[in-house]
Structures are given as C-alpha cells and as structure tokens.
N, C-alpha and C positions, 0 to 999 in steps of 0.2 A: 584564245580564251585566257583571262589573267589566272595567276596562281591564286588559290584559295588562301585567306588570312589564316594565320596560325590559330587563332581561337576558333574559328569555325572548323579548321580540320580537327582540333582536340575535340570539339563538340560532337562532330560526326563519328569520330572514333569511340567516344564515350557512349553515345547512343547506339552504335554499332555492337560494342561489347554487351551492353545491357540487353539489347534485343536478342543477340546470340545465345546469352545465358537464359533468358526467358523462353525462348524457342526450345532450347535443349531440356529445360526443366519440364515445359509442357508436354514435350514428347515422352519424357520418362514417365511422367504421371499418367498420360494416356496408354502407354505400352504396359504399365504396371496394371491398370485398370482392366485392360483386355486381357492379360494373362491371369489375373485374379478371377475375372468372370468366367474365364474357360476352365479354371479349375473348380468352380461353384462357389466362389467367395467374392460377392460383389460389395467393394468398399463404399460405405454409405457417404462418405465424403466427396467421393470422386466428381460427381456433376458440378456441385457448388465450386469445388476448388477449381476444377479446370475451366469453368466459365470466368471466375474472377482472374485466373492467369491469362486467359485469352483477352480480357478487357485491358489488363495491363499492357500486354504485348501489342495490342491494337493502338492504344494511345502512345506509347513509346515509339513505335513503327511509325506512327503519323508524324511525329515530331522529327524522326529521321528523315522521312520522306520531304518534309517541308525543308530541312536543312540541305538536302541534296537537289532541291527544285524537282522533285520527281512526281509530284501531283499533277492530275489533269489540269490543263489550262487552255486558254484561248488566245494565247500569245500571237498566233498566226493572223487572227482577226484584229488583234490590237495593233499589229505592225502595219496593217492596211490603212489605219487612221493618220491624218496628218499629224505632225509633231505636237502642235497645241492640243490637240484632242487626246493624243496618247498620254500627254503629261497629266491631264484632267482625269481621264479613265484610270490610269495608274495610280494617282493619289486617292481617288475615290475607292478604288478597289483595296489599297492598303487599309484605308480607313474602316472600310467594312469589315475586312478580314480581322483586323486588331480589335475593332469593337466587339465582334462576335466572340472571339476568344476571350476577352476580358469578361463579357457577360457569362460565358461558361465557367471560367475560373471562379467568378463571384458566386455563380449558383452552385458551383461544387462545394465552396466553403459553407454555403448555407445549408447543403444536404449534409455535410459533417456535424453541423449543429443539430440537425434534426435527428440523426442516428446515434447521437451519443449515448454510450453505454449498452448499445445493442451488439449481439454478436453473430456469426454465422450460425446456422441451424444445426449443421451437423459437427462442426468444430467449435464448440462454445467458448474456447479460449481465445479465438480469433476475433478481434474488435471488428465491427463493421467500418470503423474509421479507416482501418488499413485497406479494406476493400474499396470504398468510395473515395479515398484520397486520390485516386488516379484521376478524377475529373479535373480537380483543380491543378494537380501537378502536371498532368498531360497538357492541359491548356497552356499553362506556364512554359512548358518546354517548347510547344509550337510557337509561342509568342517569341521566345528567345531565338528560336530557330529562324524564324521569319525575319526578326531584327538584324540577324547576322548575315543574311543573305539580301537584304533590302538594297543596300548601297550598290551592289554590284547588278542586281536586277534593274534598278533605276538607270545606271549608266548604259546598260545593254538595250533597254527599251528606248531610251531617249537617242541612242545611236541607230535605232531601227533594226537591231539584231534580234531575232527570236532564238530561244535556247535550243530548239532541236536543230534548226541550221548551223549553230555555231557548233554543236557537238558533232554533227556529221562532217562539217568542215575540219575540225580537230582530228577526227578519226581517219579522214581521207589524208591529210598531212602526215599523220602518223604512219599510215600504211605506206605512203611514197617514200617516207624516210626509211622505213624498214626494207623497202624493196631496193633502194639505192645503195644499201650497205653490201 
C-alpha cells in the first residue's frame, strides 16, 4: 500500500486532535453532570450542551472516518465487477457522495440563516449559529476528506484491490517482517 500524501496525513492528524479534544471535553461535561446530580445539584445546561457536543463530535468523527476510509462500504461487490463497470460504479458513487454532501452543506448554510439571532435555551449567551454550524462545516470536512482519498481509491479500485484485502496483506507482511528479525 502506498504512503499517504502529506496533506492527507496532516488532515488526519488535525481531525484526530480535534476529535480527541472533543471527546475529552464531552467526558468532562458528562462526569461533572453525574457528580453534580449525585450531590443534588443538576445543571440546567447539561442536556443541551452535551447533545451539541455530541453532534460536533459525530460530524468531525465522520470526516475523520472518511479520511481513513473507515466507513462501511461494498468494495468486495465492486471488485467482482468487470473493470469497465467498476469505473462506472465508482464514478457514479463519487458523484452521489459529493452531491449529497454539497446539498447537506448548502442546507446547513440555510439553517444558519433561519436561526440567526437565536440562542440556546439554557445558555442564552451561546448563539444557535455555533450549534448549527457543524452541519455545513462537517459536510465540508467530509468533502475535503473524500477528495484527499479519491485518487488513491481510484487507483486501488481500477487495479481490483479492495481496501480490506490490502490492509490484511499489509499486516501479514508487517508480521512476517517482525518475525524474521
């Protein structure tokens, strides 16, 4: 398997870092809320803030999974097609993928226009634009991630190599190398 391009590696590191920070922050908020409720003080903002944090974590995590080619796929079925059909199905799939996320990004921007000036119920100083910005931002991150992996995916699909088999072969080669040392 080829070395990942530098831009893709940096993008994956950036998304990984953001995801880790979001996950730790969410865990802190949840643990604080549990402790506060145990002590008889239930924070009024917890449910709203935790759900917003989870939404942001989910969208950034989806972009990270896209950059790592870690989403569920049907590559094994794709590999069983003749090369000409693989080409057509791959291009059609990419068009549908990008079209879907372009629509999601556009709809997300429209949502921001609709909720302009509104705030969270429990934290009135937090504008809903921050909450709902994850829809266009997340869609854009997923599109960028997909664009960064598309060329490698194209080469692999046209060569008839499915990602799972390539990963298994790479791990077997790595294990054999370690055993031979």
